[in-house]
All heavy atoms as an XYZ file, in Angstrom:
795
protein
N      25.282    -75.753      4.430
C      24.692    -75.943      5.730
C      23.822    -74.739      6.073
O      24.259    -73.604      5.979
C      25.852    -76.069      6.778
C      25.349    -76.158      8.165
S      26.696    -76.507      9.348
C      27.247    -74.852      9.776
N      22.595    -75.042      6.408
C      21.649    -74.000      6.754
C      21.582    -73.844      8.254
O      21.479    -74.811      8.987
C      20.240    -74.444      6.236
C      19.114    -73.489      6.525
C      17.738    -74.084      6.245
O      17.669    -75.065      5.477
O      16.754    -73.565      6.788
N      21.672    -72.586      8.690
C      21.616    -72.320     10.126
C      20.346    -71.508     10.434
O      20.106    -70.445      9.830
C      22.888    -71.510     10.605
C      22.736    -71.200     12.114
C      24.129    -72.287     10.348
N      19.544    -71.995     11.339
C      18.317    -71.302     11.716
C      18.374    -70.972     13.180
O      18.559    -71.820     14.030
C      17.146    -72.243     11.412
C      15.785    -71.601     11.628
C      14.690    -72.600     11.251
C      13.364    -72.116     11.811
N      12.367    -73.185     11.730
N      18.225    -69.684     13.495
C      18.312    -69.254     14.893
C      16.919    -68.715     15.307
O      16.405    -67.800     14.661
C      19.385    -68.122     15.090
C      20.749    -68.644     14.678
C      19.385    -67.664     16.512
C      21.826    -67.594     14.597
N      16.407    -69.308     16.389
C      15.098    -68.860     16.905
C      15.269    -68.307     18.296
O      15.869    -68.943     19.128
C      14.167    -70.104     17.050
C      13.179    -70.273     15.921
C      12.265    -71.427     16.278
O      12.702    -72.483     16.746
N      10.985    -71.268     16.047
N      14.790    -67.091     18.515
C      14.855    -66.578     19.856
C      13.405    -66.412     20.362
O      12.607    -65.738     19.738
C      15.600    -65.225     19.878
O      15.168    -64.360     18.836
N      13.172    -67.065     21.468
C      11.793    -67.117     22.009
C      11.697    -66.143     23.186
O      12.504    -66.141     24.076
C      11.468    -68.537     22.455
C      11.582    -69.477     21.269
C      10.079    -68.644     23.075
C      11.683    -70.956     21.646
N      10.686    -65.268     23.171
C      10.387    -64.300     24.198
C      11.389    -63.122     24.247
O      11.459    -62.419     25.218
C      10.291    -64.900     25.589
C       9.291    -66.021     25.667
N       7.970    -65.887     25.219
C       9.346    -67.264     26.152
C       7.347    -66.989     25.433
N       8.142    -67.874     25.990
N      12.223    -62.976     23.197
C      13.148    -61.836     23.145
C      13.720    -61.763     21.737
O      13.582    -62.686     20.952
C      14.269    -61.959     24.180
C      15.349    -62.914     23.779
C      16.576    -62.409     23.319
C      15.187    -64.273     23.839
C      17.615    -63.292     22.937
C      16.174    -65.164     23.451
C      17.373    -64.629     22.975
N      14.386    -60.671     21.418
C      15.040    -60.535     20.097
C      16.526    -60.656     20.271
O      17.141    -59.924     21.029
C      14.703    -59.117     19.515
C      13.233    -59.001     19.091
O      12.663    -60.023     18.653
O      12.678    -57.938     19.215
N      17.103    -61.611     19.539
C      18.538    -61.817     19.640
C      19.263    -60.714     18.883
O      18.848    -60.281     17.826
C      18.901    -63.192     19.011
N      20.323    -60.196     19.470
C      21.099    -59.152     18.853
C      21.867    -59.709     17.655
O      22.109    -60.900     17.581
C      22.097    -58.527     19.838
O      23.019    -59.534     20.244
C      21.390    -57.950     21.063
N      22.280    -58.850     16.743
C      23.060    -59.278     15.619
C      24.390    -59.861     16.071
O      24.903    -60.801     15.491
C      23.292    -58.113     14.637
C      22.067    -57.761     13.809
C      22.341    -56.658     12.784
O      23.499    -56.489     12.375
O      21.376    -55.949     12.479
N      24.932    -59.262     17.151
C      26.203    -59.758     17.669
C      26.062    -61.221     18.149
O      26.926    -62.050     17.898
C      26.632    -58.830     18.836
C      28.000    -59.103     19.397
C      28.329    -58.121     20.517
C      29.601    -58.530     21.187
N      29.836    -57.733     22.405
N      24.960    -61.489     18.855
C      24.718    -62.846     19.335
C      24.519    -63.810     18.195
O      25.060    -64.890     18.163
C      23.460    -62.872     20.283
C      23.080    -64.214     20.858
C      24.196    -64.806     21.710
C      21.805    -64.088     21.691
N      23.731    -63.400     17.180
C      23.512    -64.255     16.019
C      24.820    -64.548     15.277
O      25.075    -65.681     14.851
C      22.532    -63.594     15.088
C      21.117    -63.596     15.629
C      20.103    -62.921     14.723
O      20.437    -62.386     13.682
N      18.825    -63.015     15.097
N      25.670    -63.521     15.127
C      26.960    -63.727     14.456
C      27.808    -64.691     15.252
O      28.501    -65.580     14.707
C      27.650    -62.362     14.311
N      27.803    -64.571     16.608
C      28.564    -65.454     17.483
C      28.097    -66.880     17.315
O      28.919    -67.815     17.145
C      28.382    -64.993     18.925
C      29.000    -65.948     19.937
C      30.325    -65.874     20.232
C      28.221    -66.926     20.566
C      30.927    -66.719     21.139
C      28.804    -67.778     21.513
C      30.171    -67.704     21.787
N      26.812    -67.083     17.291
C      26.216    -68.457     17.140
C      26.604    -69.019     15.778
O      27.070    -70.180     15.694
C      24.684    -68.431     17.288
C      24.364    -68.076     18.748
C      24.048    -69.748     16.870
C      22.927    -67.748     18.979
N      26.488    -68.227     14.706
C      26.786    -68.751     13.361
C      28.265    -69.118     13.235
O      28.636    -70.129     12.657
C      26.427    -67.738     12.295
C      24.932    -67.667     12.079
C      24.470    -66.651     11.085
O      25.290    -66.221     10.227
O      23.290    -66.264     11.143
N      29.145    -68.317     13.866
C      30.575    -68.634     13.860
C      30.889    -69.926     14.595
O      31.651    -70.734     14.140
C      31.319    -67.448     14.489
C      32.814    -67.547     14.435
C      33.467    -66.291     15.075
C      34.825    -66.595     15.600
N      35.339    -65.600     16.499
N      30.284    -70.097     15.753
C      30.482    -71.299     16.577
C      29.959    -72.554     15.838
O      30.599    -73.586     15.789
C      29.791    -71.196     17.907
C      30.512    -70.323     18.868
C      31.808    -70.999     19.327
C      32.588    -70.122     20.267
N      33.903    -70.717     20.566
N      28.756    -72.405     15.310
C      28.106    -73.563     14.602
C      28.845    -73.961     13.386
O      28.967    -75.131     13.034
C      26.606    -73.215     14.327
C      25.979    -74.196     13.375
C      25.826    -73.167     15.624
N      29.439    -72.969     12.690
C      30.213    -73.262     11.468
C      31.395    -74.201     11.757
O      31.778    -74.978     10.902
C      30.743    -71.977     10.859
N      31.922    -74.148     12.988
C      33.050    -75.002     13.365
C      32.636    -76.503     13.382
O      33.506    -77.378     13.305
C      33.607    -74.610     14.726
C      34.298    -73.237     14.685
C      34.836    -72.888     15.999
C      35.535    -71.502     15.908
N      36.067    -71.074     17.171
N      31.330    -76.802     13.489
C      30.876    -78.192     13.499
C      31.176    -78.877     12.160
O      31.369    -80.089     12.121
C      29.374    -78.247     13.754
C      28.954    -77.960     15.207
C      27.419    -77.909     15.266
C      29.467    -78.975     16.168
N      31.257    -78.077     11.071
C      31.537    -78.678      9.750
C      32.931    -79.265      9.682
O      33.199    -80.158      8.862
C      31.317    -77.619      8.656
C      29.875    -77.514      8.226
C      29.678    -76.731      6.947
O      30.244    -75.628      6.822
O      28.961    -77.216      6.089
N      33.826    -78.756     10.522
C      35.185    -79.371     10.571
C      35.134    -80.777     11.130
O      35.930    -81.620     10.807
C      36.132    -78.487     11.399
C      36.432    -77.131     10.766
C      37.343    -76.323     11.646
C      37.535    -74.938     11.084
N      38.188    -74.039     12.007
N      34.207    -80.989     12.027
C      34.022    -82.317     12.659
C      33.285    -83.251     11.725
O      33.688    -84.426     11.599
C      33.238    -82.198     13.976
O      33.875    -81.148     14.772
C      33.245    -83.488     14.766
N      32.217    -82.771     11.115
C      31.430    -83.641     10.215
C      30.976    -82.802      9.016
O      30.283    -81.798      9.206
C      30.203    -84.178     11.011
C      29.476    -85.284     10.288
C      29.940    -86.622     10.408
C      28.380    -85.039      9.513
C      29.262    -87.652      9.735
C      27.704    -86.045      8.878
C      28.157    -87.353      8.958
O      27.539    -88.359      8.284
N      31.333    -83.223      7.831
C      31.127    -82.411      6.626
C      29.726    -82.374      6.117
O      29.288    -81.398      5.481
C      32.060    -82.891      5.464
C      33.531    -82.790      5.760
C      34.062    -83.910      6.640
O      33.525    -85.054      6.606
O      35.047    -83.653      7.376
N      28.934    -83.505      6.334
C      27.624    -83.606      5.701
C      26.476    -83.049      6.543
O      25.358    -83.547      6.486
C      27.300    -85.087      5.430
C      28.099    -85.578      4.235
O      28.552    -84.773      3.451
O      28.252    -86.821      4.068
N      26.694    -81.985      7.283
C      25.625    -81.401      8.079
C      24.702    -80.682      7.131
O      25.147    -79.807      6.307
C      26.175    -80.420      9.128
C      27.040    -81.175     10.144
C      25.044    -79.684      9.821
C      27.751    -80.291     11.134
N      23.397    -80.972      7.209
C      22.410    -80.342      6.319
C      21.842    -79.079      6.953
O      21.712    -78.050      6.310
C      21.265    -81.332      6.014
C      21.760    -82.537      5.250
C      20.724    -83.607      5.178
O      19.992    -83.869      6.143
N      20.668    -84.299      4.055
N      21.453    -79.197      8.239
C      20.759    -78.097      8.871
C      21.088    -78.060     10.336
O      21.210    -79.046     10.992
C      19.257    -78.260      8.650
C      18.451    -77.063      9.062
C      17.063    -77.111      8.504
C      16.082    -77.827      9.425
N      14.716    -77.772      8.948
N      21.228    -76.815     10.888
C      21.418    -76.666     12.310
C      20.344    -75.672     12.801
O      20.164    -74.605     12.235
C      22.833    -76.014     12.600
C      22.991    -75.818     14.112
C      23.921    -76.954     12.113
N      19.604    -76.086     13.830
C      18.593    -75.204     14.394
C      19.028    -74.869     15.806
O      19.318    -75.768     16.606
C      17.231    -75.918     14.445
C      16.592    -76.004     13.088
C      15.152    -76.563     13.172
O      14.497    -76.411     14.215
O      14.773    -77.164     12.182
N      19.060    -73.596     16.142
C      19.412    -73.139     17.488
C      18.254    -72.388     18.058
O      17.697    -71.468     17.452
C      20.649    -72.174     17.406
C      21.045    -71.719     18.794
C      21.807    -72.819     16.706
N      17.758    -72.860     19.216
C      16.663    -72.200     19.888
C      17.206    -71.536     21.166
O      17.881    -72.199     22.008
C      15.600    -73.177     20.293
C      14.583    -73.400     19.264
C      13.396    -74.181     19.833
O      13.498    -74.953     20.790
N      12.236    -73.982     19.214
N      16.918    -70.257     21.309
C      17.346    -69.519     22.476
C      16.084    -69.083     23.250
O      15.093    -68.612     22.633
C      18.099    -68.254     22.076
C      19.279    -68.498     21.141
C      19.811    -67.167     20.623
C      20.382    -69.286     21.807
N      16.084    -69.249     24.516
C      14.878    -69.001     25.336
C      15.256    -68.468     26.673
O      16.138    -69.022     27.325
C      14.096    -70.286     25.452
C      12.736    -70.158     26.045
C      12.069    -71.555     25.982
C      10.775    -71.597     26.702
N      10.211    -72.948     26.685
N      14.618    -67.383     27.110
C      14.816    -66.881     28.431
C      13.688    -67.473     29.306
O      12.525    -67.285     29.033
C      14.786    -65.345     28.487
C      15.936    -64.775     27.702
C      14.794    -64.834     29.954
C      15.999    -63.285     27.645
N      14.077    -68.268     30.280
C      13.124    -69.000     31.085
C      12.483    -68.076     32.116
O      11.322    -67.743     31.982
C      13.752    -70.246     31.746
C      12.696    -71.049     32.460
C      14.476    -71.097     30.726
N      13.167    -67.744     33.158
C      12.650    -66.853     34.186
C      13.511    -65.636     34.247
O      14.671    -65.711     34.725
C      12.620    -67.506     35.547
C      11.746    -68.708     35.654
C      11.831    -69.332     37.003
C      11.143    -70.687     37.012
N      11.826    -71.655     37.834
N      13.038    -64.504     33.742
C      13.868    -63.276     33.845
C      14.284    -63.009     35.294
O      13.561    -63.357     36.207
C      12.962    -62.205     33.271
C      11.933    -62.921     32.477
C      11.776    -64.274     33.110
N      15.407    -62.395     35.447
C      15.936    -61.937     36.746
C      16.364    -63.068     37.664
O      16.440    -62.884     38.868
C      14.876    -61.085     37.469
N      16.622    -64.248     37.113
C      17.233    -65.290     37.925
C      18.521    -65.754     37.241
O      18.653    -65.611     36.041
C      16.307    -66.536     38.090
O      16.033    -67.057     36.783
C      15.034    -66.165     38.796
N      19.402    -66.365     38.035
C      20.626    -66.911     37.441
C      20.239    -68.160     36.654
O      19.194    -68.781     36.956
C      21.628    -67.217     38.538
N      21.067    -68.537     35.754
C      20.821    -69.757     34.911
C      19.421    -69.691     34.255
O      18.623    -70.643     34.439
C      21.012    -71.017     35.742
C      22.408    -71.213     36.326
C      22.374    -72.428     37.286
C      23.438    -71.373     35.268
N      19.139    -68.656     33.587
C      17.796    -68.499     33.010
C      17.790    -68.542     31.470
O      16.793    -68.283     30.837
C      17.101    -67.217     33.492
C      17.833    -65.980     32.969
O      18.982    -66.022     32.581
N      17.166    -64.851     32.999
N      18.955    -68.857     30.898
C      19.042    -68.855     29.439
C      19.122    -70.312     28.976
O      20.050    -71.060     29.251
C      20.270    -68.071     28.951
C      20.447    -66.780     29.684
C      20.216    -65.618     28.783
C      20.412    -64.235     29.340
N      20.350    -63.993     30.731
N      18.126    -70.730     28.228
C      18.039    -72.123     27.747
C      18.426    -72.147     26.268
O      17.904    -71.392     25.451
C      16.577    -72.592     27.914
C      16.392    -74.103     27.855
C      14.968    -74.457     28.147
O      14.562    -74.443     29.353
O      14.244    -74.805     27.196
N      19.342    -73.078     25.937
C      19.821    -73.182     24.574
C      19.544    -74.616     24.123
O      19.892    -75.599     24.814
C      21.334    -72.935     24.493
C      21.652    -71.497     24.875
C      21.883    -73.203     23.123
C      22.064    -71.322     26.314
N      18.906    -74.752     22.966
C      18.706    -76.089     22.367
C      19.253    -76.039     20.963
O      18.915    -75.167     20.164
C      17.206    -76.401     22.326
N      20.155    -76.959     20.653
C      20.762    -77.017     19.327
C      20.472    -78.402     18.721
O      20.701    -79.414     19.355
C      22.299    -76.818     19.374
C      22.661    -75.553     20.114
C      22.877    -76.778     17.958
C      24.118    -75.323     20.354
N      19.908    -78.407     17.486
C      19.631    -79.646     16.800
C      20.401    -79.593     15.452
O      20.358    -78.644     14.719
C      18.161    -79.780     16.488
O      17.435    -79.645     17.736
C      17.783    -81.097     15.850
N      21.172    -80.689     15.224
C      21.959    -80.811     14.004
C      21.410    -81.992     13.173
O      21.276    -83.102     13.702
C      23.456    -81.101     14.336
C      24.257    -81.314     13.092
C      24.040    -79.914     15.153
N      21.036    -81.684     11.953
C      20.517    -82.723     11.057
C      21.585    -83.181     10.070
O      22.204    -82.327      9.364
C      19.301    -82.224     10.284
N      21.866    -84.494     10.075
C      22.803    -85.066      9.116
C      22.049    -86.184      8.358
O      21.032    -86.624      8.836
C      24.063    -85.657      9.810
C      24.840    -84.568     10.550
C      23.708    -86.725     10.779
N      22.512    -86.605      7.216
C      21.778    -87.648      6.458
C      21.591    -88.873      7.345
O      22.542    -89.460      7.867
C      22.707    -87.929      5.299
C      23.496    -86.695      5.106
C      23.707    -86.150      6.488
N      20.330    -89.259      7.574
C      20.050    -90.500      8.293
C      19.979    -90.370      9.804
O      19.736    -91.314     10.504
N      20.250    -89.186     10.318
C      20.296    -89.043     11.758
C      20.197    -87.574     12.171
O      20.381    -86.678     11.330
C      21.580    -89.610     12.337
O      21.501    -89.791     13.746
N      19.929    -87.314     13.449
C      20.027    -85.952     13.983
C      20.500    -85.997     15.414
O      20.329    -86.975     16.082
C      18.669    -85.267     13.849
O      17.763    -85.752     14.785
N      21.119    -84.925     15.810
C      21.667    -84.837     17.187
C      21.114    -83.603     17.852
O      20.906    -82.570     17.223
C      23.184    -84.700     17.071
C      23.812    -85.883     16.345
C      24.078    -85.812     14.994
C      24.091    -87.065     17.031
C      24.591    -86.887     14.317
C      24.636    -88.141     16.366
C      24.866    -88.086     15.027
N      20.901    -83.740     19.173
C      20.237    -82.647     19.930
C      20.979    -82.456     21.276
O      21.395    -83.406     21.891
C      18.777    -83.020     20.158
C      18.009    -81.946     20.827
N      17.542    -80.846     20.121
C      17.643    -81.789     22.092
C      16.892    -80.039     20.987
N      16.971    -80.590     22.156
N      21.109    -81.168     21.596
C      21.727    -80.801     22.865
C      20.928    -79.678     23.496
O      20.512    -78.769     22.792
C      23.194    -80.332     22.628
C      23.700    -79.512     23.784
C      24.103    -81.508     22.400
N      20.725    -79.768     24.803
C      20.042    -78.682     25.529
C      20.942    -78.288     26.736
O      21.425    -79.146     27.425
C      18.643    -79.132     26.069
C      17.648    -79.176     24.978
C      16.226    -79.451     25.526
O      15.938    -79.067     26.679
O      15.440    -80.032     24.744
N      21.107    -77.011     26.888
C      21.908    -76.474     27.971
C      21.207    -75.292     28.636
O      20.483    -74.563     27.960
C      23.290    -75.992     27.462
C      24.121    -77.058     26.741
C      24.878    -77.853     27.770
C      25.642    -78.965     27.078
N      26.176    -79.902     28.008
N      21.453    -75.126     29.913
C      20.919    -73.948     30.606
C      22.096    -73.238     31.308
O      22.833    -73.888     32.085
C      19.834    -74.346     31.670
C      18.628    -74.969     30.919
C      19.420    -73.124     32.493
C      17.540    -75.440     31.828
N      22.253    -72.007     31.001
C      23.399    -71.232     31.534
C      22.920    -69.803     31.861
O      21.786    -69.446     31.569
C      24.562    -71.168     30.546
C      25.408    -72.409     30.523
C      25.183    -73.409     29.619
C      26.414    -72.564     31.474
C      25.969    -74.562     29.604
C      27.203    -73.713     31.480
C      26.947    -74.727     30.561
O      27.705    -75.818     30.579
N      23.833    -69.030     32.379
C      23.482    -67.630     32.682
C      23.828    -66.722     31.509
O      23.530    -65.505     31.564
C      24.101    -67.145     34.021
C      25.613    -67.376     34.067
O      26.156    -67.933     33.047
O      26.215    -67.054     35.085
N      24.458    -67.230     30.474
C      24.663    -66.464     29.253
C      24.519    -67.323     28.034
O      24.850    -68.533     28.038
C      26.037    -65.758     29.236
O      27.036    -66.656     28.813
N      23.935    -66.785     26.959
C      23.757    -67.574     25.748
C      25.090    -67.977     25.145
O      25.223    -69.087     24.616
C      22.940    -66.730     24.710
C      21.473    -66.618     25.058
C      20.898    -65.419     25.251
C      20.693    -67.768     25.193
C      19.589    -65.304     25.572
C      19.347    -67.680     25.536
C      18.796    -66.450     25.702
N      26.053    -67.069     25.189
C      27.382    -67.383     24.623
C      27.981    -68.638     25.270
O      28.458    -69.538     24.552
C      28.352    -66.202     24.803
C      28.019    -65.018     23.942
C      26.970    -64.077     24.510
O      26.396    -64.387     25.557
O      26.679    -63.054     23.893
N      27.962    -68.712     26.620
C      28.483    -69.844     27.313
C      27.718    -71.147     26.955
O      28.296    -72.175     26.716
C      28.446    -69.603     28.783
C      28.930    -70.714     29.653
C      30.399    -70.526     30.035
C      30.841    -71.578     31.017
N      31.854    -72.481     30.501
N      26.413    -71.016     26.872
C      25.569    -72.152     26.536
C      25.829    -72.698     25.157
O      25.918    -73.883     24.926
N      25.934    -71.765     24.200
C      26.167    -72.189     22.796
C      27.569    -72.817     22.703
O      27.722    -73.859     22.043
C      26.089    -70.937     21.845
C      26.625    -71.258     20.478
C      24.646    -70.477     21.770
N      28.524    -72.219     23.361
C      29.898    -72.760     23.437
C      29.899    -74.221     23.915
O      30.431    -75.141     23.262
C      30.743    -71.918     24.378
C      32.137    -71.667     23.867
O      32.412    -71.971     22.654
O      32.964    -71.161     24.635
N      29.271    -74.452     25.039
C      29.220    -75.809     25.610
C      28.390    -76.736     24.778
O      28.747    -77.914     24.581
C      28.579    -75.721     27.037
C      29.365    -74.959     28.047
C      30.649    -75.649     28.511
O      30.617    -76.900     28.595
O      31.624    -74.979     28.788
N      27.290    -76.243     24.190
C      26.442    -77.044     23.326
C      27.191    -77.485     22.074
O      27.087    -78.683     21.687
N      27.941    -76.611     21.478
C      28.685    -76.963     20.250
C      29.774    -77.983     20.595
O      29.966    -78.936     19.841
C      29.280    -75.690     19.622
C      30.336    -76.037     18.590
C      28.201    -74.848     18.986
N      30.398    -77.838     21.781
C      31.421    -78.792     22.216
C      30.792    -80.209     22.366
O      31.354    -81.224     21.954
C      32.088    -78.376     23.522
C      33.045    -77.201     23.318
O      33.423    -76.947     22.155
O      33.428    -76.606     24.330
N      29.599    -80.235     22.971
C      28.912    -81.552     23.154
C      28.534    -82.172     21.842
O      28.638    -83.381     21.648
C      27.647    -81.316     24.022
N      28.102    -81.317     20.889
C      27.746    -81.850     19.554
C      28.958    -82.358     18.807
O      28.863    -83.360     18.042
C      27.053    -80.760     18.754
C      25.572    -80.496     19.153
C      25.085    -79.226     18.560
C      24.675    -81.677     18.703
N      30.096    -81.685     18.997
C      31.327    -82.214     18.358
C      31.624    -83.619     18.780
O      31.993    -84.435     17.955
C      32.529    -81.297     18.716
C      32.598    -80.030     17.920
C      33.834    -79.220     18.261
C      33.859    -77.879     17.613
N      34.928    -77.031     18.066
N      31.446    -83.877     20.084
C      31.699    -85.219     20.623
C      30.706    -86.216     19.955
O      31.096    -87.318     19.528
C      31.548    -85.260     22.172
C      31.536    -86.648     22.663
C      32.629    -84.401     22.807
N      29.426    -85.864     19.919
C      28.399    -86.729     19.326
C      28.725    -86.993     17.836
O      28.605    -88.126     17.391
C      27.013    -86.095     19.428
C      26.450    -86.101     20.830
C      25.033    -85.500     20.867
O      24.309    -85.522     19.914
N      24.707    -84.942     22.022
N      29.038    -85.971     17.098
C      29.339    -86.104     15.659
C      30.588    -86.956     15.426
O      30.643    -87.749     14.505
C      29.473    -84.733     15.011
C      28.207    -83.930     14.895
C      28.452    -82.496     14.474
C      27.285    -84.564     13.829
N      31.618    -86.779     16.277
C      32.821    -87.583     16.148
C      32.506    -89.089     16.382
O      32.944    -89.913     15.579
C      33.890    -87.122     17.164
O      34.121    -85.704     16.970
C      35.177    -87.858     16.997
N      31.682    -89.379     17.371
C      31.329    -90.799     17.640
C      30.538    -91.329     16.457
O      30.741    -92.461     16.041
C      30.492    -90.899     18.930
C      31.318    -90.760     20.186
C      30.425    -90.910     21.403
C      31.241    -90.716     22.659
N      30.382    -90.738     23.865
N      29.608    -90.564     15.897
C      28.771    -90.963     14.805
C      29.647    -91.254     13.563
O      29.475    -92.213     12.884
C      27.746    -89.875     14.470
C      26.843    -90.192     13.358
C      25.881    -91.170     13.452
C      26.912    -89.465     12.159
C      25.038    -91.448     12.389
C      26.058    -89.750     11.094
C      25.114    -90.747     11.230
N      30.609    -90.366     13.348
C      31.521    -90.553     12.177
C      32.342    -91.822     12.337
O      32.542    -92.562     11.355
C      32.412    -89.300     12.139
C      33.147    -89.107     10.834
C      33.890    -87.766     10.878
C      34.723    -87.508      9.685
N      35.359    -86.200      9.701
N      32.812    -92.082     13.529
C      33.610    -93.327     13.799
C      32.771    -94.539     13.603
O      33.231    -95.520     12.995
C      34.236    -93.273     15.171
C      35.403    -92.334     15.293
C      35.908    -92.133     16.752
O      35.414    -92.875     17.668
O      36.734    -91.233     16.965
N      31.532    -94.509     14.062
C      30.644    -95.656     13.837
C      30.449    -95.923     12.352
O      30.402    -97.074     11.899
C      29.265    -95.380     14.468
C      29.157    -95.860     15.873
C      27.703    -95.729     16.319
C      27.590    -95.832     17.827
N      26.299    -95.472     18.323
N      30.263    -94.857     11.542
C      30.071    -94.979     10.115
C      31.276    -95.628      9.457
O      31.200    -96.428      8.575
C      29.783    -93.607      9.470
C      28.362    -93.160      9.657
C      28.072    -91.931      8.865
O      28.905    -91.012      8.810
N      26.948    -91.884      8.224
N      32.484    -95.181      9.911
C      33.723    -95.719      9.332
C      33.849    -97.195      9.592
O      34.385    -97.926      8.810
C      34.947    -94.981      9.958
C      35.372    -93.836      9.070
C      36.778    -93.432      9.425
N      36.784    -91.974      9.516
C      37.267    -91.283     10.525
N      37.790    -91.915     11.568
N      37.264    -90.000     10.524
N      33.430    -97.618     10.768
C      33.557    -99.039     11.178
C      32.583    -99.961     10.496
O      32.774   -101.176     10.486
C      33.459    -99.174     12.719
C      34.575    -98.456     13.427
O      35.627    -98.228     12.833
N      34.341    -98.099     14.671
N      31.521    -99.423      9.899
C      30.547   -100.296      9.229
C      30.857   -100.445      7.761
O      31.407    -99.716      7.074
C      29.140    -99.697      9.382
C      28.643    -99.913     10.821
N      28.128   -101.103     11.255
C      28.553    -99.080     11.854
C      27.814   -101.006     12.478
N      28.024    -99.785     12.902
């Protein structure tokens, strides 16, 4: 699984990147065939609350899943985004099993 982290308008710290990679790695427990995960981090309006935009795209064979969240911290946004993707991947896996 390839993980690509993009930080727009700022430089992500190594600690933040490690946190994201650790969280995203947990998606493989939900769905094994993940090919690529792209995480985009963006600061929308500096000095306001809820200014951190997180977009996560997961590519699996034959499909892809996308989640966008806006929070006041990247960690919280990534956490919530990964949880939302787990739900999407679980539903996708169940659909595949039923066909």
